[in-house]
C-alpha positions as CSV (number, residue, x, y, z in Angstrom):
1,Y,-27.0,-4.3,-16.7
2,Y,-25.3,-4.0,-13.4
3,D,-22.2,-2.1,-12.5
4,W,-19.7,-4.5,-11.0
5,I,-17.4,-2.9,-8.4
6,Q,-14.7,-4.4,-6.3
7,D,-13.2,-2.4,-3.5
8,A,-10.3,-4.7,-2.6
9,Q,-8.3,-2.1,-0.7
10,S,-10.9,-1.3,1.9
11,D,-13.3,-4.2,2.5
12,N,-13.0,-6.9,-0.2
13,T,-16.7,-6.9,-1.0
14,L,-18.5,-7.2,-4.3
15,A,-20.9,-4.2,-4.6
16,I,-23.8,-4.7,-7.0
17,S,-25.9,-1.7,-8.0
18,R,-29.1,-1.2,-10.0
19,R,-31.7,1.0,-8.4
20,Q,-30.9,-0.7,-5.1
21,S,-27.4,-1.5,-3.8
22,S,-26.4,-4.7,-2.2
23,R,-23.0,-6.2,-1.1
24,M,-21.8,-9.8,-1.1
25,Q,-18.6,-10.8,0.7
26,F,-16.7,-14.1,0.3
27,Q,-15.6,-15.2,3.8
28,G,-11.8,-15.0,4.2
29,S,-11.2,-14.4,0.5
30,S,-10.5,-11.6,-1.9
31,I,-11.6,-11.3,-5.6
32,A,-9.0,-12.1,-8.2
33,C,-11.1,-11.4,-11.3
34,M,-14.7,-11.3,-12.6
35,E,-16.5,-11.9,-15.9
36,Q,-20.2,-11.1,-16.6
37,L,-22.0,-14.1,-18.2
38,D,-25.4,-12.6,-18.7
39,E,-27.6,-9.9,-17.1
40,H,-27.9,-11.7,-13.8
41,L,-24.9,-14.1,-13.8
42,L,-21.4,-13.2,-12.8
43,A,-18.3,-15.5,-12.6
44,V,-16.0,-14.5,-9.7
45,S,-12.6,-15.9,-9.1
46,I,-11.5,-15.8,-5.5
47,Q,-8.2,-16.3,-3.6
48,P,-7.5,-16.8,0.1
49,F,-7.1,-13.6,2.0
50,E,-6.1,-13.3,5.7
51,D,-8.5,-10.5,6.6
52,S,-11.5,-12.3,8.1
53,R,-13.6,-9.2,8.8
54,V,-17.2,-9.6,8.1
55,L,-19.1,-6.4,7.1
56,P,-22.6,-6.2,8.7
57,S,-23.9,-4.6,5.5
58,A,-22.7,-7.5,3.3
59,L,-24.3,-10.8,2.6
60,S,-21.6,-13.3,3.6
61,L,-21.1,-16.1,1.1
62,P,-19.5,-19.4,2.2
63,V,-16.2,-20.4,0.6
64,T,-16.0,-24.1,0.0
65,S,-13.3,-24.0,-2.8
66,P,-10.6,-21.5,-1.8
67,R,-9.4,-21.0,-5.4
68,G,-12.7,-21.7,-7.2
69,V,-14.7,-19.7,-9.7
70,Y,-18.1,-18.9,-8.2
71,I,-21.1,-18.4,-10.5
72,L,-23.3,-15.9,-8.8
73,D,-26.9,-15.1,-9.5
74,T,-26.9,-11.4,-8.7
75,K,-30.7,-11.1,-8.8
76,E,-31.1,-13.8,-6.2
77,S,-27.8,-13.0,-4.3
78,S,-26.9,-16.7,-4.4
79,I,-24.1,-19.0,-5.6
80,K,-25.4,-21.1,-8.6
81,A,-22.3,-23.3,-9.1
82,I,-18.6,-23.5,-8.4
83,L,-15.9,-24.3,-11.0
84,D,-13.1,-25.9,-9.2
85,A,-10.4,-27.5,-11.5
86,H,-7.4,-25.2,-11.3
87,R,-4.5,-25.8,-8.9
88,D,-3.9,-22.0,-8.6
89,T,-6.0,-18.9,-8.4
90,V,-7.8,-18.1,-11.7
91,T,-6.3,-14.9,-12.9
92,C,-8.4,-14.2,-16.0
93,M,-11.7,-15.3,-17.6
94,C,-13.4,-14.9,-20.9
95,S,-17.0,-15.7,-21.7
96,L,-17.6,-17.5,-25.0
97,P,-20.2,-16.9,-27.7
98,D,-21.7,-20.3,-27.1
99,G,-22.3,-19.6,-23.4
100,G,-19.2,-21.3,-22.2
101,L,-16.4,-19.8,-20.2
102,L,-12.6,-19.9,-20.4
103,T,-10.6,-19.7,-17.1
104,A,-6.9,-19.3,-16.9
105,G,-5.0,-20.4,-13.8
106,G,-2.0,-18.7,-12.3
107,K,1.7,-19.7,-12.7
108,M,1.4,-22.8,-10.5
109,D,-1.4,-24.1,-12.7
110,A,-0.6,-22.6,-16.1
111,T,-3.7,-24.1,-17.8
112,V,-6.6,-22.6,-19.7
113,R,-9.8,-24.6,-19.2
114,V,-12.9,-24.6,-21.3
115,W,-16.2,-24.9,-19.4
116,D,-19.3,-25.7,-21.3
117,S,-22.4,-23.6,-21.0
118,V,-24.1,-25.9,-18.4
119,A,-21.2,-25.3,-15.9
120,A,-20.7,-21.7,-16.8
121,S,-24.2,-20.2,-17.1
122,N,-27.2,-22.4,-17.3
123,G,-29.8,-21.2,-14.8
124,D,-31.0,-24.8,-14.2
125,I,-27.8,-26.0,-12.5
126,N,-29.1,-24.9,-9.1
127,D,-32.5,-23.5,-8.6
128,G,-31.7,-22.0,-5.2
129,A,-34.5,-24.1,-3.5
130,G,-32.3,-25.5,-0.7
131,E,-30.2,-27.7,-3.0
132,E,-26.5,-28.0,-2.5
133,V,-24.4,-25.8,-4.8
134,K,-23.0,-28.0,-7.7
135,I,-19.3,-28.1,-7.9
136,F,-17.9,-28.8,-11.4
137,Q,-14.3,-30.2,-11.4
138,E,-13.9,-31.4,-15.0
139,A,-13.3,-29.0,-17.9
140,R,-11.4,-29.5,-21.2
141,I,-7.8,-28.2,-21.0
142,M,-6.6,-26.3,-24.0
143,K,-3.2,-27.5,-25.3
144,Q,-2.2,-23.9,-26.0
145,P,-1.6,-21.3,-24.6
146,G,-0.5,-22.2,-21.1
147,Y,0.0,-19.4,-18.5
148,V,-1.6,-16.2,-19.7
149,F,-2.5,-12.7,-18.5
150,D,-5.6,-12.1,-20.6
151,L,-8.0,-13.9,-22.9
152,Q,-10.3,-12.5,-25.6
153,V,-12.7,-13.9,-28.2
154,L,-11.9,-13.0,-31.9
155,P,-15.1,-13.5,-33.9
156,D,-15.1,-14.5,-37.6
157,S,-15.6,-11.3,-39.6
158,N,-17.8,-13.2,-42.0
159,G,-20.3,-13.9,-39.2
160,S,-20.0,-17.7,-39.4
161,G,-20.2,-18.2,-35.7
162,V,-16.6,-19.6,-35.7
163,Y,-14.2,-17.8,-33.4
164,A,-10.6,-17.9,-32.3
165,I,-9.1,-17.0,-28.9
166,S,-6.3,-14.6,-28.4
167,A,-4.1,-15.1,-25.3
168,A,-1.6,-12.6,-24.0
169,R,1.5,-13.8,-22.1
170,Y,4.4,-11.4,-21.4
171,N,5.2,-9.7,-24.7
172,V,3.5,-12.3,-26.9
173,I,-0.1,-12.7,-28.2
174,K,-1.1,-16.2,-29.3
175,I,-4.1,-16.9,-31.5
176,V,-5.6,-20.3,-30.7
177,I,-8.3,-21.7,-33.1
């Protein structure tokens, strides 16, 4: 696996290391949060950032959705898809056992969205052969929990494959099944 590092205070790049080191930088944006989806896929939430410096050592990635979640193929150093349904910056994410992804928007959005595995991690969504990056704008909204700080999967202790989601907000933890 890769080591994911964000150095937001100095240069707002995403450094990926494994035998070799490479850097990717979102133009005019900073990283809000990240979630590893599999060995080579990483979900990265970005937010607008006024510093427009471009580092010569970084691969500059275009930003078409200023508050989107970008699915990156770290092996190919490419954007596979963009999840763009929240009205505010995505502040936390959680990968699901079925390959899906939960994303939680900030206070102005206050929704948790469930993205299926095709949008979140399927390698066939964009083969990188000159196709346009697919932008997904539809995802199911969970009725609960609203605005949250963190999301975690709680697997069934009997191994049934059923799971619940725990969501933290202020001093409350909600369990959503």
